[in-house]
LUMMISE-422408 format. One record per atom (N, C-alpha, C, CB): residue number from 0; chain; x, y, z. Coordinates in steps of 0.2 Angstrom, whole numbers. Glycine has a CB too. Layout:
<rs>
  num  chaine     px     py     pz
  NUM       A      X      Y      Z
...
</rs>
This chain:
<rs>
  num  chaine     px     py     pz
    0       A    -11     51     30
    0       A    -15     52     20
    0       A    -15     42     20
    0       A     -5     58      9
    1       A    -23     42     22
    1       A    -25     33     19
    1       A    -29     34     12
    1       A    -30     27     26
    2       A    -24     29      8
    2       A    -27     30      5
    2       A    -31     21      4
    2       A    -22     34      0
    3       A    -36     21     -2
    3       A    -42     12      0
    3       A    -38     10    -10
    3       A    -61     13      1
    4       A    -40      3     -9
    4       A    -38     -2    -13
    4       A    -43      4    -20
    4       A    -40    -13     -9
    5       A    -47      6    -21
    5       A    -48      8    -27
    5       A    -44     10    -26
    5       A    -53     10    -29
    6       A    -43     17    -24
    6       A    -38     24    -25
    6       A    -32     24    -29
    6       A    -35     25    -19
    7       A    -30     15    -26
    7       A    -24     14    -28
    7       A    -22      9    -35
    7       A    -22     12    -21
    8       A    -27      6    -34
    8       A    -29      4    -44
    8       A    -30      8    -48
    8       A    -35      1    -47
    9       A    -36     13    -46
    9       A    -35     20    -51
    9       A    -29     25    -51
    9       A    -42     25    -48
   10       A    -25     26    -45
   10       A    -18     30    -49
   10       A    -14     23    -51
   10       A    -11     37    -41
   11       A    -15     18    -51
   11       A     -9     13    -55
   11       A    -13     15    -65
   11       A    -11      1    -52
   12       A    -20     14    -63
   12       A    -21     12    -73
   12       A    -21     21    -73
   12       A    -31      7    -76
   13       A    -23     22    -71
   13       A    -20     31    -73
   13       A    -14     32    -76
   13       A    -18     36    -67
   14       A     -8     30    -74
   14       A     -2     29    -74
   14       A      0     25    -81
   14       A      0     26    -68
   15       A     -2     19    -82
   15       A     -2     15    -86
   15       A     -2     18    -95
   15       A     -7     10    -84
   16       A     -9     23    -95
   16       A    -12     25   -101
   16       A     -6     33   -103
   16       A    -22     27    -97
   17       A     -9     37   -102
   17       A     -5     42   -106
   17       A     -6     49    -97
   17       A    -11     44   -116
   18       A     -1     49    -95
   18       A      0     49    -83
   18       A     -1     56    -84
   18       A      9     46    -76
   19       A     -2     60    -80
   19       A      0     66    -78
   19       A      1     67    -73
   19       A     -3     70    -80
   20       A      6     71    -71
   20       A     11     74    -67
   20       A     10     73    -60
   20       A     12     82    -68
   21       A     -1     74    -60
   21       A     -1     75    -53
   21       A     -3     66    -50
   21       A     -8     83    -51
   22       A     -5     62    -55
   22       A     -6     53    -54
   22       A      1     49    -53
   22       A     -9     49    -61
   23       A      6     55    -54
   23       A     14     49    -55
   23       A     17     50    -48
   23       A     22     50    -62
   24       A     13     58    -43
   24       A     14     64    -41
   24       A      8     56    -33
   24       A     11     74    -47
   25       A      6     55    -37
   25       A     -1     52    -35
   25       A      5     43    -28
   25       A     -7     49    -45
   26       A      5     44    -34
   26       A      8     35    -33
   26       A     17     36    -30
   26       A      8     30    -45
   27       A     18     41    -30
   27       A     25     44    -23
   27       A     21     43    -17
   27       A     30     53    -22
   28       A     17     45    -17
   28       A     12     44    -10
   28       A     11     41    -10
   28       A      8     46     -8
   29       A      9     36    -10
   29       A      7     29    -13
   29       A     13     26     -6
   29       A      9     27    -23
   30       A     16     24    -13
   30       A     22     22     -9
   30       A     26     25     -1
   30       A     26     22    -15
   31       A     27     31     -2
   31       A     31     33      2
   31       A     29     35      8
   31       A     34     38      0
   32       A     19     31     11
   32       A     17     35     17
   32       A     18     24     18
   32       A      8     43     17
   33       A     14     20     14
   33       A     15     15     15
   33       A      7     13     17
   33       A     20     15     20
   34       A      3     18     16
   34       A     -8     16     13
   34       A     -5     13      7
   34       A    -17     25     10
   35       A     -9      9     11
   35       A    -15      4      3
   35       A     -8      2      0
   35       A    -23     11     -6
   36       A     -4      4      0
   36       A      1      1     -3
   36       A      9     -4      5
   36       A      6     10     -9
   37       A     14     -9      2
   37       A     15     -8      9
   37       A     22     -4      6
   37       A     16    -15     15
   38       A     25     -2     10
   38       A     32      5     11
   38       A     38      3      4
   38       A     38      5     22
   39       A     37      8      2
   39       A     44      5     -3
   39       A     49     13     -6
   39       A     39     -2    -12
   40       A     50     13     -2
   40       A     53     24     -5
   40       A     58     20    -13
   40       A     65     30      5
   41       A     61     18    -15
   41       A     62     14    -20
   41       A     57     18    -25
   41       A     61      6    -19
   42       A     52     14    -26
   42       A     44     15    -29
   42       A     42     21    -27
   42       A     38      9    -27
   43       A     44     24    -23
   43       A     40     30    -22
   43       A     46     37    -21
   43       A     35     29    -13
   44       A     53     36    -22
   44       A     57     37    -25
   44       A     55     41    -34
   44       A     61     31    -24
   45       A     54     34    -39
   45       A     55     33    -43
   45       A     47     38    -46
   45       A     56     25    -43
   46       A     42     34    -43
   46       A     33     40    -47
   46       A     36     48    -44
   46       A     20     37    -41
   47       A     39     50    -38
   47       A     40     57    -36
   47       A     47     60    -42
   47       A     43     58    -27
   48       A     50     54    -46
   48       A     57     60    -49
   48       A     51     60    -57
   48       A     70     56    -49
   49       A     47     57    -58
   49       A     43     56    -65
   49       A     38     60    -62
   49       A     39     48    -69
   50       A     38     61    -61
   50       A     29     66    -58
   50       A     35     73    -59
   50       A     24     64    -47
   51       A     40     76    -55
   51       A     47     82    -56
   51       A     48     82    -63
   51       A     56     79    -53
   52       A     51     79    -68
   52       A     52     77    -76
   52       A     44     84    -79
   52       A     48     65    -76
   53       A     41     78    -75
   53       A     34     81    -81
   53       A     32     88    -76
   53       A     25     73    -82
   54       A     36     92    -73
   54       A     36     99    -69
   54       A     31     99    -65
   54       A     35    104    -72
   55       A     28     95    -60
   55       A     26     93    -54
   55       A     33     96    -46
   55       A     23     84    -55
   56       A     30    102    -45
   56       A     33    107    -41
   56       A     35    102    -34
   56       A     27    114    -39
   57       A     31    103    -31
   57       A     29     95    -26
   57       A     32     90    -27
   57       A     21     91    -26
   58       A     36     85    -31
   58       A     35     82    -31
   58       A     41     83    -32
   58       A     30     79    -32
   59       A     44     86    -31
   59       A     54     88    -31
   59       A     54     88    -24
   59       A     59     98    -35
   60       A     51     91    -21
   60       A     50     92    -12
   60       A     47     85     -9
   60       A     43     99    -10
   61       A     47     82    -11
   61       A     43     74    -11
   61       A     49     69    -12
   61       A     37     73    -17
   62       A     51     71    -18
   62       A     59     64    -20
   62       A     62     65    -14
   62       A     67     66    -27
   63       A     65     73    -15
   63       A     72     75     -6
   63       A     70     71     -1
   63       A     71     85      0
   64       A     65     72      2
   64       A     60     70     10
   64       A     64     64     10
   64       A     48     68     10
   65       A     63     57      5
   65       A     61     50      3
   65       A     70     49      0
   65       A     54     50     -5
   66       A     74     53     -4
   66       A     79     51     -5
   66       A     84     51      4
   66       A     81     57    -12
   67       A     83     58      8
   67       A     83     60     16
   67       A     84     53     20
   67       A     75     64     20
   68       A     80     49     17
   68       A     77     45     19
   68       A     84     34     16
   68       A     68     49     16
   69       A     86     36     10
   69       A     86     26      6
   69       A     96     33      6
   69       A     78     21     -7
   70       A     99     27      3
   70       A    105     26      4
   70       A    110     26     -4
   70       A    106     19      9
   71       A    113     27     -6
   71       A    115     29    -13
   71       A    113     25    -17
   71       A    122     30    -14
   72       A    114     14    -16
   72       A    112     12    -20
   72       A    102     11    -24
   72       A    115      8    -19
   73       A     98     13    -15
   73       A     91     12    -16
   73       A     90     23    -21
   73       A     85      9     -6
   74       A     95     26    -19
   74       A     91     30    -27
   74       A     96     29    -33
   74       A     89     39    -27
   75       A    100     27    -35
   75       A    103     22    -40
   75       A     96     17    -42
   75       A    108     18    -35
   76       A     94     14    -40
   76       A     92     10    -43
   76       A     84     12    -41
   76       A     96      3    -41
   77       A     81     17    -38
   77       A     76     21    -42
   77       A     76     25    -47
   77       A     74     25    -38
   78       A     83     28    -49
   78       A     84     33    -57
   78       A     82     28    -61
   78       A     93     37    -60
   79       A     85     19    -60
   79       A     84     18    -67
   79       A     80     16    -66
   79       A     88     16    -72
   80       A     76     13    -62
   80       A     67     12    -63
   80       A     64     19    -66
   80       A     63     11    -54
   81       A     63     21    -64
   81       A     66     30    -69
   81       A     59     31    -75
   81       A     76     30    -76
   82       A     69     28    -78
   82       A     73     29    -86
   82       A     67     26    -88
   82       A     82     24    -88
   83       A     70     18    -85
   83       A     66     10    -91
   83       A     58     11    -92
   83       A     67      0    -85
   84       A     58     16    -84
   84       A     49     17    -87
   84       A     47     24    -92
   84       A     43     19    -79
   85       A     52     25    -91
   85       A     50     32    -96
   85       A     53     27   -105
   85       A     57     42    -93
   86       A     55     26   -102
   86       A     56     22   -110
   86       A     52     19   -114
   86       A     58     17   -110
   87       A     47     14   -109
   87       A     37     13   -110
   87       A     34     15   -109
   87       A     33     10   -107
   88       A     34     23   -108
   88       A     30     29   -110
   88       A     30     34   -114
   88       A     29     31   -107
   89       A     26     36   -116
   89       A     23     44   -121
   89       A     22     49   -114
   89       A     15     42   -126
   90       A     25     53   -111
   90       A     24     58   -105
   90       A     19     65   -113
   90       A     35     63    -99
</rs>
């Protein structure tokens, strides 16, 4: 799955306002695939986790797949980042 620069920019813009779970999941896909952005499993986990919190069921599966590739410290970092993001945004 390849993401264009425009799609990456649109995904980031979408989550800056009042994001929907699908927008958060899309960023998880972008960061987990390395398509359109550098591969970043911590960021991917963060976005999948946020999408899952909003009820996006598929994000739960993606989050687990990413978690399987991470060590405990990376997962903790991703969870902290998700909590920090939630504190600054209303969903």
